[in-house]
ChimeraX commands (.cxc) that place a marker at each C-alpha (Angstrom):
marker #1 position -22.42,14.74,26.12 radius 0.5
marker #1 position -19.87,17.46,25.41 radius 0.5
marker #1 position -18.87,18.54,21.91 radius 0.5
marker #1 position -15.55,16.72,22.31 radius 0.5
marker #1 position -17.25,13.48,23.35 radius 0.5
marker #1 position -19.63,13.78,20.42 radius 0.5
marker #1 position -16.74,14.17,17.96 radius 0.5
marker #1 position -14.89,11.27,19.59 radius 0.5
marker #1 position -17.98,9.06,19.36 radius 0.5
marker #1 position -18.40,9.98,15.70 radius 0.5
marker #1 position -14.73,9.24,15.04 radius 0.5
marker #1 position -15.02,5.78,16.59 radius 0.5
marker #1 position -18.17,4.99,14.60 radius 0.5
marker #1 position -16.55,6.30,11.41 radius 0.5
marker #1 position -13.43,4.19,12.06 radius 0.5
marker #1 position -15.61,1.10,12.36 radius 0.5
marker #1 position -17.69,1.98,9.28 radius 0.5
marker #1 position -14.72,2.60,6.96 radius 0.5
marker #1 position -12.59,-0.16,8.52 radius 0.5
marker #1 position -9.86,2.31,9.48 radius 0.5
marker #1 position -6.53,1.00,10.70 radius 0.5
marker #1 position -5.89,3.80,13.17 radius 0.5
marker #1 position -7.45,6.90,14.74 radius 0.5
marker #1 position -5.12,9.92,14.81 radius 0.5
marker #1 position -5.99,12.58,17.37 radius 0.5
marker #1 position -4.39,16.02,17.23 radius 0.5
marker #1 position -4.82,17.56,20.65 radius 0.5
marker #1 position -3.13,20.35,22.59 radius 0.5
marker #1 position -3.80,18.87,26.04 radius 0.5
marker #1 position -4.82,15.28,25.25 radius 0.5
marker #1 position -8.47,15.64,26.24 radius 0.5
marker #1 position -9.75,14.46,22.84 radius 0.5
marker #1 position -7.58,11.31,23.13 radius 0.5
marker #1 position -9.24,10.61,26.50 radius 0.5
marker #1 position -12.66,10.91,24.90 radius 0.5
marker #1 position -11.74,8.52,22.08 radius 0.5
marker #1 position -10.18,5.99,24.47 radius 0.5
marker #1 position -13.38,6.11,26.54 radius 0.5
marker #1 position -15.29,4.55,23.62 radius 0.5
marker #1 position -12.77,1.65,23.20 radius 0.5
marker #1 position -12.64,1.72,19.37 radius 0.5
marker #1 position -10.77,-1.57,18.84 radius 0.5
marker #1 position -8.15,0.14,16.66 radius 0.5
marker #1 position -4.99,1.91,17.83 radius 0.5
marker #1 position -5.24,5.57,18.79 radius 0.5
marker #1 position -2.32,7.86,18.01 radius 0.5
marker #1 position -2.33,11.14,19.92 radius 0.5
marker #1 position -0.28,13.97,18.45 radius 0.5
marker #1 position 0.41,16.67,21.04 radius 0.5
marker #1 position 2.95,19.40,21.79 radius 0.5
marker #1 position 2.41,18.99,25.57 radius 0.5
marker #1 position 4.87,16.71,27.38 radius 0.5
marker #1 position 2.52,16.07,30.31 radius 0.5
marker #1 position -0.36,15.14,27.98 radius 0.5
marker #1 position 1.94,12.82,26.00 radius 0.5
marker #1 position 3.11,11.01,29.13 radius 0.5
marker #1 position -0.36,10.68,30.61 radius 0.5
marker #1 position -2.00,9.47,27.40 radius 0.5
marker #1 position 0.69,6.84,26.81 radius 0.5
marker #1 position 0.71,5.63,30.38 radius 0.5
marker #1 position -2.93,5.74,31.41 radius 0.5
marker #1 position -5.16,5.35,28.38 radius 0.5
marker #1 position -5.72,1.91,26.86 radius 0.5
marker #1 position -4.70,1.64,23.21 radius 0.5
marker #1 position -3.27,5.16,23.03 radius 0.5
marker #1 position 0.22,5.90,21.73 radius 0.5
marker #1 position 1.57,9.44,21.56 radius 0.5
marker #1 position 3.99,11.44,19.49 radius 0.5
marker #1 position 5.16,14.76,20.84 radius 0.5
marker #1 position 5.53,17.47,18.21 radius 0.5
marker #1 position 6.83,21.03,18.30 radius 0.5
marker #1 position 3.40,22.52,17.49 radius 0.5
marker #1 position 0.14,21.79,15.74 radius 0.5
marker #1 position 0.24,24.97,13.66 radius 0.5
marker #1 position 1.16,23.41,10.29 radius 0.5
marker #1 position -1.47,20.68,9.91 radius 0.5
marker #1 position -0.68,19.69,6.31 radius 0.5
marker #1 position 3.02,19.03,6.84 radius 0.5
marker #1 position 2.22,17.41,10.18 radius 0.5
marker #1 position -0.21,15.02,8.47 radius 0.5
marker #1 position 2.50,14.12,5.92 radius 0.5
marker #1 position 4.96,13.37,8.70 radius 0.5
marker #1 position 2.44,11.25,10.61 radius 0.5
marker #1 position 1.65,9.38,7.38 radius 0.5
marker #1 position 5.38,8.70,7.01 radius 0.5
marker #1 position 5.56,7.28,10.55 radius 0.5
marker #1 position 2.46,5.13,10.04 radius 0.5
marker #1 position 3.68,3.75,6.72 radius 0.5
marker #1 position 7.01,2.84,8.30 radius 0.5
marker #1 position 5.19,1.46,11.34 radius 0.5
marker #1 position 3.40,-1.27,9.46 radius 0.5
marker #1 position 0.43,0.31,7.70 radius 0.5
marker #1 position 0.21,0.06,3.92 radius 0.5
marker #1 position -0.63,2.51,1.19 radius 0.5
marker #1 position -4.39,2.41,0.76 radius 0.5
marker #1 position -5.11,1.90,4.47 radius 0.5
marker #1 position -7.50,4.41,5.95 radius 0.5
marker #1 position -7.03,6.45,9.09 radius 0.5
marker #1 position -9.53,8.68,10.85 radius 0.5
marker #1 position -8.12,12.08,11.78 radius 0.5
marker #1 position -9.78,14.19,14.44 radius 0.5
marker #1 position -8.77,17.43,16.08 radius 0.5
marker #1 position -10.16,19.65,18.78 radius 0.5
marker #1 position -10.70,23.35,18.59 radius 0.5
marker #1 position -7.45,24.22,20.37 radius 0.5
marker #1 position -5.27,22.45,17.80 radius 0.5
marker #1 position -5.95,25.02,15.08 radius 0.5
marker #1 position -8.32,22.76,13.13 radius 0.5
marker #1 position -11.67,23.99,14.48 radius 0.5
marker #1 position -13.00,20.54,15.43 radius 0.5
marker #1 position -12.33,18.36,12.43 radius 0.5
marker #1 position -13.18,14.78,11.59 radius 0.5
marker #1 position -11.63,13.48,8.38 radius 0.5
marker #1 position -11.00,10.10,6.77 radius 0.5
marker #1 position -7.56,9.97,5.12 radius 0.5
marker #1 position -6.29,7.24,2.83 radius 0.5
marker #1 position -2.56,6.68,3.16 radius 0.5
marker #1 position -0.55,7.02,-0.04 radius 0.5
marker #1 position 3.14,6.55,-0.73 radius 0.5
marker #1 position 3.42,10.17,-1.92 radius 0.5
marker #1 position 1.83,11.61,1.23 radius 0.5
marker #1 position 4.16,9.65,3.48 radius 0.5
marker #1 position 7.33,10.13,1.48 radius 0.5
marker #1 position 9.19,12.45,3.84 radius 0.5
marker #1 position 9.47,13.91,7.30 radius 0.5
marker #1 position 9.48,17.60,8.13 radius 0.5
marker #1 position 11.13,17.64,11.55 radius 0.5
marker #1 position 8.03,18.36,13.65 radius 0.5
marker #1 position 8.48,15.32,15.87 radius 0.5
marker #1 position 10.38,16.16,19.04 radius 0.5
marker #1 position 13.27,13.70,19.34 radius 0.5
marker #1 position 14.90,12.65,22.59 radius 0.5
marker #1 position 12.33,12.10,25.28 radius 0.5
marker #1 position 9.32,13.13,23.23 radius 0.5
marker #1 position 8.72,9.84,21.47 radius 0.5
marker #1 position 6.21,7.75,23.40 radius 0.5
marker #1 position 5.37,5.81,20.29 radius 0.5
marker #1 position 6.82,2.54,19.15 radius 0.5
marker #1 position 6.20,1.65,15.52 radius 0.5
marker #1 position 6.06,-2.01,16.47 radius 0.5
marker #1 position 3.60,-1.55,19.31 radius 0.5
marker #1 position 1.18,0.72,17.47 radius 0.5
marker #1 position -0.40,-2.02,15.42 radius 0.5
marker #1 position -0.15,-4.70,18.11 radius 0.5
marker #1 position -3.18,-3.44,20.04 radius 0.5
marker #1 position -6.30,-5.52,19.66 radius 0.5
marker #1 position -9.51,-5.90,21.59 radius 0.5
marker link #1:1,2 radius 0.2
marker link #1:2,3 radius 0.2
marker link #1:3,4 radius 0.2
marker link #1:4,5 radius 0.2
marker link #1:5,6 radius 0.2
marker link #1:6,7 radius 0.2
marker link #1:7,8 radius 0.2
marker link #1:8,9 radius 0.2
marker link #1:9,10 radius 0.2
marker link #1:10,11 radius 0.2
marker link #1:11,12 radius 0.2
marker link #1:12,13 radius 0.2
marker link #1:13,14 radius 0.2
marker link #1:14,15 radius 0.2
marker link #1:15,16 radius 0.2
marker link #1:16,17 radius 0.2
marker link #1:17,18 radius 0.2
marker link #1:18,19 radius 0.2
marker link #1:19,20 radius 0.2
marker link #1:20,21 radius 0.2
marker link #1:21,22 radius 0.2
marker link #1:22,23 radius 0.2
marker link #1:23,24 radius 0.2
marker link #1:24,25 radius 0.2
marker link #1:25,26 radius 0.2
marker link #1:26,27 radius 0.2
marker link #1:27,28 radius 0.2
marker link #1:28,29 radius 0.2
marker link #1:29,30 radius 0.2
marker link #1:30,31 radius 0.2
marker link #1:31,32 radius 0.2
marker link #1:32,33 radius 0.2
marker link #1:33,34 radius 0.2
marker link #1:34,35 radius 0.2
marker link #1:35,36 radius 0.2
marker link #1:36,37 radius 0.2
marker link #1:37,38 radius 0.2
marker link #1:38,39 radius 0.2
marker link #1:39,40 radius 0.2
marker link #1:40,41 radius 0.2
marker link #1:41,42 radius 0.2
marker link #1:42,43 radius 0.2
marker link #1:43,44 radius 0.2
marker link #1:44,45 radius 0.2
marker link #1:45,46 radius 0.2
marker link #1:46,47 radius 0.2
marker link #1:47,48 radius 0.2
marker link #1:48,49 radius 0.2
marker link #1:49,50 radius 0.2
marker link #1:50,51 radius 0.2
marker link #1:51,52 radius 0.2
marker link #1:52,53 radius 0.2
marker link #1:53,54 radius 0.2
marker link #1:54,55 radius 0.2
marker link #1:55,56 radius 0.2
marker link #1:56,57 radius 0.2
marker link #1:57,58 radius 0.2
marker link #1:58,59 radius 0.2
marker link #1:59,60 radius 0.2
marker link #1:60,61 radius 0.2
marker link #1:61,62 radius 0.2
marker link #1:62,63 radius 0.2
marker link #1:63,64 radius 0.2
marker link #1:64,65 radius 0.2
marker link #1:65,66 radius 0.2
marker link #1:66,67 radius 0.2
marker link #1:67,68 radius 0.2
marker link #1:68,69 radius 0.2
marker link #1:69,70 radius 0.2
marker link #1:70,71 radius 0.2
marker link #1:71,72 radius 0.2
marker link #1:72,73 radius 0.2
marker link #1:73,74 radius 0.2
marker link #1:74,75 radius 0.2
marker link #1:75,76 radius 0.2
marker link #1:76,77 radius 0.2
marker link #1:77,78 radius 0.2
marker link #1:78,79 radius 0.2
marker link #1:79,80 radius 0.2
marker link #1:80,81 radius 0.2
marker link #1:81,82 radius 0.2
marker link #1:82,83 radius 0.2
marker link #1:83,84 radius 0.2
marker link #1:84,85 radius 0.2
marker link #1:85,86 radius 0.2
marker link #1:86,87 radius 0.2
marker link #1:87,88 radius 0.2
marker link #1:88,89 radius 0.2
marker link #1:89,90 radius 0.2
marker link #1:90,91 radius 0.2
marker link #1:91,92 radius 0.2
marker link #1:92,93 radius 0.2
marker link #1:93,94 radius 0.2
marker link #1:94,95 radius 0.2
marker link #1:95,96 radius 0.2
marker link #1:96,97 radius 0.2
marker link #1:97,98 radius 0.2
marker link #1:98,99 radius 0.2
marker link #1:99,100 radius 0.2
marker link #1:100,101 radius 0.2
marker link #1:101,102 radius 0.2
marker link #1:102,103 radius 0.2
marker link #1:103,104 radius 0.2
marker link #1:104,105 radius 0.2
marker link #1:105,106 radius 0.2
marker link #1:106,107 radius 0.2
marker link #1:107,108 radius 0.2
marker link #1:108,109 radius 0.2
marker link #1:109,110 radius 0.2
marker link #1:110,111 radius 0.2
marker link #1:111,112 radius 0.2
marker link #1:112,113 radius 0.2
marker link #1:113,114 radius 0.2
marker link #1:114,115 radius 0.2
marker link #1:115,116 radius 0.2
marker link #1:116,117 radius 0.2
marker link #1:117,118 radius 0.2
marker link #1:118,119 radius 0.2
marker link #1:119,120 radius 0.2
marker link #1:120,121 radius 0.2
marker link #1:121,122 radius 0.2
marker link #1:122,123 radius 0.2
marker link #1:123,124 radius 0.2
marker link #1:124,125 radius 0.2
marker link #1:125,126 radius 0.2
marker link #1:126,127 radius 0.2
marker link #1:127,128 radius 0.2
marker link #1:128,129 radius 0.2
marker link #1:129,130 radius 0.2
marker link #1:130,131 radius 0.2
marker link #1:131,132 radius 0.2
marker link #1:132,133 radius 0.2
marker link #1:133,134 radius 0.2
marker link #1:134,135 radius 0.2
marker link #1:135,136 radius 0.2
marker link #1:136,137 radius 0.2
marker link #1:137,138 radius 0.2
marker link #1:138,139 radius 0.2
marker link #1:139,140 radius 0.2
marker link #1:140,141 radius 0.2
marker link #1:141,142 radius 0.2
marker link #1:142,143 radius 0.2
marker link #1:143,144 radius 0.2
marker link #1:144,145 radius 0.2
marker link #1:145,146 radius 0.2
marker link #1:146,147 radius 0.2
view
């Protein structure tokens, strides 16, 4: 198993253990989202990527994966706030848990983190989401996926 597959496997197990509502994957090329989808976690997967090709492929080919295209993954804290905003307005509630993972190319150095959504964290957007053609994510469809 590769390092990416190992992290993806751990993320899926963690999501099941903490009863997470969603797995958020920050990936430059979408490879980490492929690894997570391979394990069929039973919760929605949200892939955050700056690559248009990766966004299209993940949304179209991988089961349970939705994507949001962003300008870059260089400001992880503000990006996490903006994703929290989208998830809270997409049907998740404050107090719900998400599992956040990132590969080494996304500037995080292979991270696995459990984040609890709060109203304060998801109170605003920062303009990182690319509008007009870069939104392969429907707030209504994100939480409709089930096994």
